[in-house]
C-alpha positions as a Markdown table, in Angstrom:
| # | Residue | x | y | z |
|---|---|---|---|---|
| 1 | Met | -6.5 | 6.1 | 6.3 |
| 2 | Cys | -5.2 | 5.1 | 3.0 |
| 3 | Arg | -4.2 | 1.7 | 1.6 |
| 4 | Ala | -0.9 | 0.8 | 2.5 |
| 5 | Ile | 0.0 | -2.7 | 1.7 |
| 6 | Phe | -1.7 | -5.3 | -0.8 |
| 7 | Thr | -0.3 | -7.7 | -3.5 |
| 8 | Arg | -1.6 | -8.9 | -7.0 |
| 9 | Thr | -1.1 | -12.7 | -7.3 |
| 10 | Ser | 0.0 | -13.4 | -11.2 |
| 11 | Ala | 1.5 | -16.6 | -12.4 |
| 12 | Ala | 5.3 | -17.4 | -11.8 |
| 13 | Ser | 7.2 | -17.7 | -15.1 |
| 14 | Thr | 6.8 | -16.7 | -18.8 |
| 15 | Ser | 5.7 | -20.0 | -19.5 |
| 16 | Cys | 3.0 | -20.0 | -17.1 |
| 17 | Ala | 0.1 | -20.4 | -19.2 |
| 18 | Pro | -0.2 | -20.4 | -23.4 |
| 19 | Asn | -1.8 | -17.2 | -25.1 |
| 20 | Ala | -3.4 | -17.6 | -28.6 |
| 21 | Gln | -0.1 | -18.2 | -30.3 |
| 22 | Gly | 1.0 | -20.5 | -28.0 |
| 23 | Glu | 3.9 | -18.8 | -26.2 |
| 24 | Gly | 4.0 | -18.2 | -22.3 |
| 25 | Glu | 2.4 | -15.3 | -21.1 |
| 26 | Tyr | 1.7 | -13.7 | -17.2 |
| 27 | Phe | -1.6 | -13.7 | -15.9 |
| 28 | Val | -3.1 | -12.0 | -13.2 |
| 29 | Leu | -4.7 | -14.6 | -10.8 |
| 30 | Glu | -6.4 | -12.4 | -8.3 |
| 31 | Asp | -5.8 | -9.8 | -5.9 |
| 32 | Asn | -5.4 | -9.4 | -2.2 |
| 33 | Leu | -5.6 | -6.3 | -0.3 |
| 34 | Arg | -7.1 | -6.6 | 2.8 |
| 35 | Val | -4.6 | -8.4 | 5.1 |
| 36 | Pro | -2.2 | -10.3 | 2.2 |
| 37 | Ser | -0.2 | -12.6 | 4.1 |
| 38 | Gly | 3.2 | -14.4 | 3.1 |
| 39 | Val | 5.8 | -12.1 | 2.9 |
| 40 | Ser | 7.4 | -13.5 | 6.2 |
| 41 | Tyr | 7.9 | -16.6 | 3.9 |
| 42 | Met | 9.8 | -14.7 | 1.5 |
| 43 | Leu | 12.4 | -13.3 | 3.6 |
| 44 | Glu | 12.8 | -16.5 | 5.4 |
| 45 | Asp | 13.1 | -18.4 | 2.2 |
| 46 | Arg | 15.9 | -16.1 | 1.2 |
| 47 | Lys | 17.6 | -16.3 | 4.7 |
| 48 | Met | 17.8 | -20.3 | 4.1 |
| 49 | Met | 19.1 | -20.0 | 0.9 |
| 50 | Met | 21.8 | -18.0 | 1.6 |
| 51 | Arg | 22.9 | -20.2 | 4.3 |
| 52 | Leu | 22.7 | -23.3 | 2.6 |
| 53 | Phe | 23.6 | -22.0 | -1.0 |
| 54 | Pro | 26.1 | -19.1 | -0.3 |
| 55 | Glu | 27.9 | -20.0 | -3.5 |
| 56 | Leu | 25.1 | -19.3 | -5.5 |
| 57 | Phe | 25.1 | -15.6 | -4.0 |
| 58 | Ser | 28.6 | -15.4 | -4.7 |
| 59 | Glu | 28.1 | -16.2 | -8.6 |
| 60 | Asn | 25.0 | -14.4 | -9.2 |
| 61 | Arg | 24.0 | -10.8 | -8.5 |
| 62 | Val | 20.3 | -11.3 | -6.7 |
| 63 | Ala | 18.8 | -8.3 | -6.4 |
| 64 | Pro | 18.3 | -8.2 | -1.9 |
| 65 | Val | 15.0 | -8.3 | -0.5 |
| 66 | Ala | 15.8 | -8.1 | 3.1 |
| 67 | His | 14.7 | -4.3 | 3.3 |
| 68 | Tyr | 11.3 | -4.9 | 2.9 |
| 69 | Pro | 10.7 | -4.4 | 6.8 |
| 70 | Asp | 12.2 | -0.8 | 6.6 |
| 71 | Leu | 10.3 | -0.5 | 3.3 |
| 72 | Leu | 6.9 | -1.2 | 5.5 |
| 73 | Leu | 7.8 | 0.8 | 8.3 |
| 74 | Glu | 8.5 | 3.6 | 6.5 |
| 75 | Thr | 4.9 | 2.8 | 4.4 |
| 76 | Leu | 3.1 | 2.6 | 7.8 |
| 77 | Arg | 4.6 | 6.1 | 8.9 |
| 78 | Ala | 3.4 | 8.2 | 6.0 |
| 79 | Ser | 0.1 | 7.0 | 6.6 |
| 80 | Ala | 0.0 | 8.6 | 10.1 |
| 81 | Pro | -2.3 | 11.7 | 11.1 |
| 82 | Pro | -0.9 | 14.6 | 9.6 |
| 83 | Ala | 0.3 | 16.6 | 12.8 |
| 84 | Thr | 2.2 | 13.3 | 14.2 |
| 85 | Ala | 6.0 | 14.1 | 14.1 |
| 86 | Glu | 7.0 | 11.1 | 15.4 |
| 87 | Pro | 4.4 | 8.4 | 14.9 |
| 88 | Thr | 3.9 | 5.5 | 17.2 |
| 89 | Val | 3.1 | 2.1 | 14.7 |
| 90 | Val | 2.1 | -1.2 | 16.0 |
| 91 | Val | 1.0 | -4.5 | 14.7 |
| 92 | Leu | -2.4 | -5.9 | 15.4 |
| 93 | Thr | -3.0 | -9.5 | 15.6 |
| 94 | Pro | -5.8 | -11.7 | 16.4 |
| 95 | Gly | -3.6 | -13.9 | 18.9 |
| 96 | Met | -1.3 | -16.7 | 19.1 |
| 97 | Tyr | -4.2 | -19.0 | 17.5 |
| 98 | Asn | -4.4 | -17.4 | 14.0 |
| 99 | Ser | -2.8 | -19.4 | 11.5 |
| 100 | Ala | -0.4 | -16.5 | 10.3 |
| 101 | Tyr | 0.8 | -15.6 | 14.1 |
| 102 | Phe | 4.4 | -16.0 | 12.8 |
| 103 | Glu | 4.2 | -13.4 | 10.3 |
| 104 | His | 2.6 | -11.1 | 12.8 |
| 105 | Ala | 5.4 | -11.9 | 15.4 |
| 106 | Phe | 8.2 | -11.6 | 12.9 |
| 107 | Leu | 7.0 | -8.7 | 11.2 |
| 108 | Ala | 7.0 | -6.8 | 14.6 |
| 109 | Gln | 10.2 | -7.8 | 15.8 |
| 110 | Gln | 11.7 | -6.6 | 12.4 |
| 111 | Met | 10.2 | -3.4 | 12.3 |
| 112 | Gly | 11.0 | -3.0 | 16.0 |
| 113 | Val | 7.4 | -2.3 | 17.0 |
| 114 | Glu | 4.8 | -3.6 | 19.7 |
| 115 | Leu | 2.8 | -6.4 | 18.5 |
| 116 | Val | -0.5 | -5.7 | 20.2 |
| 117 | Glu | -3.9 | -7.5 | 20.6 |
| 118 | Gly | -7.5 | -6.0 | 21.0 |
| 119 | Gln | -7.0 | -6.3 | 24.9 |
| 120 | Asp | -4.0 | -4.5 | 24.7 |
| 121 | Leu | -5.8 | -0.9 | 23.1 |
| 122 | Phe | -7.9 | 1.2 | 24.4 |
| 123 | Val | -10.0 | 4.5 | 23.6 |
| 124 | Lys | -9.7 | 7.5 | 25.5 |
| 125 | Asp | -10.6 | 11.1 | 24.4 |
| 126 | Asn | -11.1 | 10.1 | 20.9 |
| 127 | Phe | -7.7 | 8.8 | 20.8 |
| 128 | Val | -6.0 | 5.3 | 20.5 |
| 129 | Tyr | -3.4 | 3.7 | 23.7 |
| 130 | Met | -1.8 | 1.2 | 24.2 |
| 131 | Arg | -1.1 | -0.2 | 27.5 |
| 132 | Thr | 2.4 | -0.4 | 28.4 |
| 133 | Thr | 4.7 | -1.4 | 31.5 |
| 134 | Arg | 5.3 | 2.5 | 31.6 |
| 135 | Gly | 1.7 | 3.4 | 31.3 |
| 136 | Pro | -0.7 | 4.3 | 28.4 |
| 137 | Lys | 0.9 | 5.5 | 25.2 |
| 138 | Arg | -0.6 | 6.7 | 22.2 |
| 139 | Val | -0.8 | 4.7 | 18.9 |
| 140 | Asp | -0.7 | 6.6 | 15.6 |
| 141 | Val | -1.0 | 3.9 | 13.0 |
| 142 | Ile | -2.5 | 0.3 | 13.7 |
| 143 | Tyr | -1.0 | -2.3 | 10.7 |
| 144 | Arg | -3.8 | -4.4 | 11.4 |
| 145 | Arg | -4.0 | -8.4 | 10.6 |
| 146 | Val | -7.8 | -8.3 | 11.8 |
| 147 | Asp | -10.7 | -8.7 | 9.2 |
| 148 | Asp | -13.1 | -5.9 | 9.3 |
| 149 | Asp | -15.9 | -7.7 | 11.3 |
| 150 | Phe | -13.9 | -8.3 | 14.3 |
| 151 | Leu | -12.0 | -4.8 | 14.9 |
| 152 | Asp | -14.6 | -3.1 | 16.8 |
| 153 | Pro | -17.1 | -4.4 | 18.6 |
| 154 | Leu | -19.4 | -1.3 | 18.7 |
| 155 | Ala | -19.3 | -0.8 | 15.6 |
| 156 | Phe | -19.1 | -4.6 | 13.9 |
| 157 | Arg | -19.8 | -7.8 | 15.4 |
| 158 | Pro | -20.5 | -7.2 | 18.8 |
| 159 | Asn | -19.5 | -10.6 | 20.2 |
| 160 | Ser | -15.7 | -9.9 | 18.9 |
| 161 | Thr | -13.0 | -10.1 | 21.5 |
| 162 | Leu | -10.3 | -9.4 | 18.8 |
| 163 | Gly | -10.6 | -5.8 | 17.9 |
| 164 | Cys | -10.6 | -2.6 | 20.3 |
| 165 | Ala | -14.2 | -0.8 | 21.2 |
| 166 | Gly | -14.3 | 2.7 | 19.8 |
| 167 | Leu | -11.7 | 2.3 | 17.4 |
| 168 | Leu | -13.8 | 3.1 | 14.2 |
| 169 | Asn | -14.8 | 6.6 | 15.6 |
| 170 | Val | -11.3 | 7.2 | 16.3 |
| 171 | Tyr | -10.5 | 6.4 | 13.0 |
| 172 | Arg | -13.3 | 8.5 | 11.4 |
| 173 | Ser | -11.7 | 11.3 | 13.3 |
| 174 | Gly | -8.6 | 10.9 | 11.5 |
| 175 | Asn | -6.8 | 10.4 | 14.8 |
| 176 | Val | -5.6 | 7.1 | 14.0 |
| 177 | Ala | -4.5 | 5.3 | 10.5 |
| 178 | Leu | -5.6 | 1.7 | 10.0 |
| 179 | Cys | -3.7 | 0.1 | 7.2 |
| 180 | Asn | -5.3 | -1.7 | 5.2 |
| 181 | Ala | -7.9 | 0.7 | 5.3 |
| 182 | Ile | -11.6 | -0.7 | 6.4 |
| 183 | Gly | -13.3 | -1.8 | 3.4 |
| 184 | Thr | -9.7 | -2.9 | 1.1 |
| 185 | Gly | -11.3 | -6.1 | 1.5 |
| 186 | Val | -14.0 | -5.7 | -1.6 |
| 187 | Ala | -11.2 | -5.7 | -4.0 |
| 188 | Asp | -10.6 | -9.3 | -2.8 |
| 189 | Asp | -14.0 | -10.2 | -3.8 |
| 190 | Lys | -13.6 | -12.7 | -6.9 |
| 191 | Ser | -16.6 | -11.1 | -8.6 |
| 192 | Ile | -14.8 | -7.4 | -8.6 |
| 193 | Tyr | -11.5 | -8.9 | -9.9 |
| 194 | Pro | -13.0 | -9.0 | -13.9 |
| 195 | Tyr | -13.4 | -5.2 | -13.7 |
| 196 | Val | -10.1 | -4.5 | -12.6 |
| 197 | Pro | -8.9 | -3.8 | -16.0 |
| 198 | Lys | -12.0 | -1.3 | -16.8 |
| 199 | Met | -10.9 | 0.4 | -13.2 |
| 200 | Ile | -7.0 | 1.1 | -14.3 |
| 201 | Glu | -8.1 | 1.9 | -18.0 |
| 202 | Phe | -11.1 | 4.7 | -16.2 |
| 203 | Tyr | -8.5 | 5.8 | -13.5 |
| 204 | Leu | -5.3 | 5.8 | -15.2 |
| 205 | Gly | -6.2 | 6.2 | -18.9 |
| 206 | Glu | -3.7 | 3.0 | -19.7 |
| 207 | Lys | -4.2 | -0.6 | -20.2 |
| 208 | Pro | -3.1 | -2.8 | -17.8 |
| 209 | Ile | 0.4 | -4.5 | -18.6 |
| 210 | Leu | -0.8 | -7.9 | -17.5 |
| 211 | Lys | -4.0 | -9.0 | -18.1 |
| 212 | Asn | -6.8 | -11.0 | -16.4 |
| 213 | Val | -7.6 | -14.4 | -16.6 |
| 214 | Pro | -11.1 | -14.4 | -19.1 |
| 215 | Thr | -13.8 | -14.7 | -16.2 |
| 216 | Tyr | -17.6 | -16.0 | -16.5 |
| 217 | Met | -19.6 | -14.2 | -14.0 |
| 218 | Cys | -22.2 | -16.8 | -12.9 |
| 219 | Arg | -24.8 | -14.1 | -12.1 |
| 220 | Asn | -25.5 | -13.4 | -16.0 |
| 221 | Glu | -27.5 | -15.7 | -17.5 |
| 222 | Glu | -25.3 | -16.3 | -20.6 |
| 223 | Asp | -22.1 | -17.0 | -18.3 |
| 224 | Leu | -24.3 | -19.5 | -16.4 |
| 225 | Lys | -25.3 | -21.6 | -19.2 |
| 226 | Tyr | -21.7 | -21.8 | -20.6 |
| 227 | Thr | -20.5 | -22.5 | -16.9 |
| 228 | Leu | -22.9 | -25.3 | -16.4 |
| 229 | Ala | -22.4 | -26.7 | -19.9 |
| 230 | Asn | -18.3 | -26.8 | -19.2 |
| 231 | Leu | -18.2 | -27.7 | -15.8 |
| 232 | Lys | -15.6 | -30.7 | -16.7 |
| 233 | Asp | -12.9 | -28.2 | -18.2 |
| 234 | Leu | -13.3 | -24.9 | -15.7 |
| 235 | Val | -12.3 | -23.8 | -12.6 |
| 236 | Val | -15.1 | -22.6 | -10.4 |
| 237 | Lys | -14.4 | -20.3 | -7.5 |
| 238 | Glu | -16.8 | -19.0 | -4.9 |
| 239 | Val | -16.8 | -15.0 | -5.1 |
| 240 | His | -15.8 | -14.6 | -1.2 |
| 241 | Gly | -13.8 | -17.8 | -1.1 |
| 242 | Ala | -10.1 | -17.9 | 0.1 |
| 243 | Gly | -7.0 | -20.3 | 0.8 |
| 244 | Gly | -8.1 | -22.7 | -1.9 |
| 245 | Tyr | -11.5 | -23.4 | -0.5 |
| 246 | Gly | -14.9 | -23.2 | -2.3 |
| 247 | Met | -13.6 | -23.9 | -5.4 |
| 248 | Leu | -13.8 | -26.8 | -8.3 |
| 249 | Val | -10.9 | -27.9 | -10.6 |
| 250 | Gly | -13.2 | -29.3 | -13.5 |
| 251 | Pro | -10.1 | -31.7 | -15.0 |
| 252 | Ala | -9.4 | -32.9 | -11.3 |
| 253 | Ser | -12.7 | -33.5 | -10.2 |
| 254 | Thr | -14.7 | -36.7 | -10.2 |
| 255 | Thr | -18.1 | -37.2 | -11.7 |
| 256 | Ala | -19.6 | -36.9 | -8.4 |
| 257 | Glu | -17.8 | -33.8 | -7.2 |
| 258 | Ile | -19.0 | -32.2 | -10.2 |
| 259 | Glu | -22.6 | -32.7 | -10.0 |
| 260 | Asp | -22.1 | -31.6 | -6.5 |
| 261 | Phe | -20.8 | -28.5 | -7.3 |
| 262 | Arg | -23.4 | -28.0 | -10.2 |
| 263 | Ala | -26.0 | -28.2 | -7.5 |
| 264 | Ala | -24.7 | -25.5 | -5.0 |
| 265 | Leu | -23.8 | -23.3 | -8.4 |
| 266 | Leu | -27.6 | -23.3 | -9.5 |
| 267 | Ala | -28.6 | -22.5 | -5.9 |
| 268 | Asn | -26.6 | -19.6 | -5.8 |
| 269 | Pro | -25.2 | -18.5 | -9.2 |
| 270 | Ala | -24.0 | -15.1 | -7.9 |
| 271 | Gly | -21.9 | -16.4 | -5.3 |
| 272 | Tyr | -19.2 | -17.7 | -8.3 |
| 273 | Ile | -17.3 | -17.2 | -11.1 |
| 274 | Ala | -15.5 | -19.4 | -13.6 |
| 275 | Gln | -12.1 | -19.1 | -15.7 |
| 276 | Pro | -11.1 | -21.6 | -18.1 |
| 277 | Thr | -7.8 | -23.9 | -16.3 |
| 278 | Leu | -4.8 | -22.3 | -17.1 |
| 279 | Ser | -1.7 | -24.4 | -17.8 |
| 280 | Leu | 0.3 | -23.1 | -14.9 |
| 281 | Ser | 4.3 | -22.8 | -15.3 |
| 282 | Thr | 5.9 | -25.8 | -13.5 |
| 283 | Cys | 9.6 | -25.5 | -11.4 |
| 284 | Pro | 12.0 | -28.2 | -10.7 |
| 285 | Thr | 11.0 | -29.2 | -6.9 |
| 286 | Tyr | 12.3 | -31.9 | -4.5 |
| 287 | Val | 9.4 | -34.0 | -3.4 |
| 288 | Glu | 10.0 | -37.4 | -1.9 |
| 289 | Ser | 10.1 | -39.0 | -5.2 |
| 290 | Gly | 13.3 | -36.9 | -6.3 |
| 291 | Ile | 13.1 | -34.0 | -8.4 |
| 292 | Ala | 9.7 | -33.4 | -10.2 |
| 293 | Pro | 7.9 | -30.6 | -12.1 |
| 294 | Arg | 5.3 | -29.0 | -9.6 |
| 295 | His | 2.6 | -26.0 | -10.7 |
| 296 | Ile | 3.6 | -22.7 | -9.3 |
| 297 | Asp | 2.6 | -18.8 | -8.9 |
| 298 | Leu | 4.0 | -15.8 | -7.7 |
| 299 | Arg | 2.8 | -13.4 | -5.0 |
| 300 | Pro | 4.6 | -9.8 | -5.4 |
| 301 | Phe | 4.1 | -7.7 | -2.6 |
| 302 | Val | 3.4 | -4.1 | -3.3 |
| 303 | Leu | 3.8 | -1.0 | -0.7 |
| 304 | Ser | 1.7 | 2.0 | -1.5 |
| 305 | Gly | 2.2 | 5.2 | 0.7 |
| 306 | Lys | 3.7 | 8.5 | -0.2 |
| 307 | Glu | 4.8 | 6.4 | -3.2 |
| 308 | Val | 4.7 | 2.6 | -4.8 |
| 309 | Gln | 7.4 | 0.4 | -3.7 |
| 310 | Met | 7.9 | -3.0 | -3.6 |
| 311 | Val | 11.4 | -5.1 | -3.2 |
| 312 | Pro | 12.7 | -7.1 | -6.3 |
| 313 | Gly | 11.4 | -10.5 | -5.4 |
| 314 | Gly | 8.0 | -12.1 | -4.1 |
| 315 | Leu | 7.0 | -15.1 | -2.8 |
| 316 | Thr | 6.8 | -18.0 | -5.3 |
| 317 | Arg | 4.0 | -20.3 | -4.1 |
| 318 | Val | 4.3 | -24.5 | -5.1 |
| 319 | Ala | 1.7 | -26.9 | -5.3 |
| 320 | Leu | 3.5 | -29.6 | -3.9 |
| 321 | Lys | 0.9 | -32.4 | -5.1 |
| 322 | Glu | 1.3 | -34.0 | -8.2 |
| 323 | Gly | -0.8 | -32.4 | -10.7 |
| 324 | Ser | -2.2 | -29.9 | -8.4 |
| 325 | Leu | -3.3 | -26.5 | -9.5 |
| 326 | Val | -3.8 | -25.4 | -5.9 |
| 327 | Val | -0.5 | -23.6 | -4.3 |
| 328 | Asn | -2.2 | -22.6 | -0.9 |
| 329 | Ser | -0.5 | -23.4 | 2.0 |
| 330 | Ser | -3.6 | -24.1 | 3.8 |
| 331 | Gln | -4.0 | -27.2 | 0.8 |
| 332 | Gly | -0.6 | -28.2 | 1.6 |
| 333 | Gly | 1.3 | -25.7 | -0.8 |
| 334 | Gly | 4.7 | -24.8 | -0.3 |
| 335 | Thr | 7.0 | -21.9 | -1.5 |
| 336 | Lys | 10.6 | -21.0 | -2.8 |
| 337 | Asp | 13.0 | -18.1 | -2.8 |
| 338 | Thr | 12.3 | -16.1 | -6.2 |
| 339 | Trp | 15.2 | -14.4 | -7.8 |
| 340 | Ile | 15.9 | -10.8 | -9.4 |
| 341 | Leu | 19.2 | -10.8 | -11.0 |
| 342 | Glu | 20.5 | -7.5 | -11.2 |
| 343 | Ala | 22.5 | -6.2 | -14.1 |
| 344 | Gly | 26.4 | -5.6 | -14.0 |
| 345 | Pro | 29.4 | -7.9 | -13.5 |
| 346 | Thr | 29.2 | -10.8 | -10.9 |
| 347 | Thr | 30.8 | -9.6 | -7.6 |
| 348 | Pro | 31.2 | -11.8 | -4.6 |
| 349 | Ala | 28.2 | -11.5 | -2.2 |
| 350 | Ser | 29.0 | -9.6 | 1.3 |
| 351 | Thr | 27.1 | -10.6 | 4.5 |
| 352 | Pro | 24.2 | -8.4 | 4.2 |
| 353 | Leu | 24.2 | -5.5 | 7.3 |
| 354 | Pro | 21.3 | -5.8 | 9.6 |
| 355 | Ser | 18.1 | -3.4 | 8.6 |
| 356 | Gln | 17.5 | -0.1 | 10.5 |
| 357 | Ser | 14.8 | -2.0 | 11.7 |
| 358 | Gln | 16.3 | -5.1 | 12.8 |
| 359 | Thr | 18.8 | -2.9 | 14.8 |
| 360 | Gln | 15.9 | -1.1 | 16.0 |
| 361 | Ser | 14.3 | -4.3 | 17.3 |
| 362 | Gln | 17.7 | -5.8 | 18.6 |
| 363 | Thr | 18.1 | -3.0 | 20.8 |
| 364 | Gln | 14.4 | -3.1 | 22.1 |
| 365 | Ser | 14.8 | -6.7 | 22.9 |
| 366 | Gln | 18.1 | -5.8 | 24.8 |
| 367 | Val | 15.9 | -3.4 | 27.1 |
| 368 | Gly | 13.1 | -5.5 | 27.6 |
| 369 | Gly | 10.9 | -4.0 | 25.1 |
| 370 | Asn | 8.8 | -6.6 | 23.6 |
């Protein structure tokens, strides 16, 4: 029903990009509202760091992130239809061949809820049910990791086998909540990105704390002229692009690559935006040659239900290729654990207790749940 999970991706440290005064400054690079991914890596990175370097957590007051699944489950339950006392939540996945399937299964297990595919769901009497070994069970909240086009073959792509026929009608009737809501992906469009600061001013009456990167809309004649004249210095992106695909990093491109992109840009100016190449911050990273600087950005995860919540941390993405600014995992990027240090005296870190959702999941697995 309402947006539940989203991310705003920003550069990772105060030295990320120089401003007019030559000082480091945070910039928002993009928004992810449709099916933001990567939170499982944040949790696994922290778990691995605590296992390999326990002394660091004894010497520093590192704010915990392990309770994220509890916050996520709380947010999902809060979005359930009003008349639902004990809402049933499921995670809807495209299946095991999806690149983010590990995260889908991981989050379902951590929250203690069922992981389902479209074939596990059906609609009856304007409600959604899942098939179980004990018979049909009504579903109240679907945390969907499936794109809009594939959610309902009766409303969107008729050949989709990833969704559930009739789901949209149930959603319209208010008998099931979809998180995130259908249509939230419009905010992922890079041609919407330049207008977000104005949206914040209009709806909230305040200016955003973090700045956007200056953006040239190639659908505008003057912006297109500037972009074409400065392709070697700019980053040009497809407005519908994702995963580091469909983009040109001018300073790192050959003359042939720039000319090929120029032709694509002239053929469809409205399909592209351009931005100056930021000098992203770097972080010492262990690579084959030893310790070396690599460019990074930060993806914090925000939960918006009855209230807005987030854990004190996020996913730091690393461009492992020397000199590269592309941090996406699909392009060979890596990740790092991200610390927020709490105020107060340092005390020895104790072994974290399992969260409520982890306990529920363990109990469920013992009785043959998932």
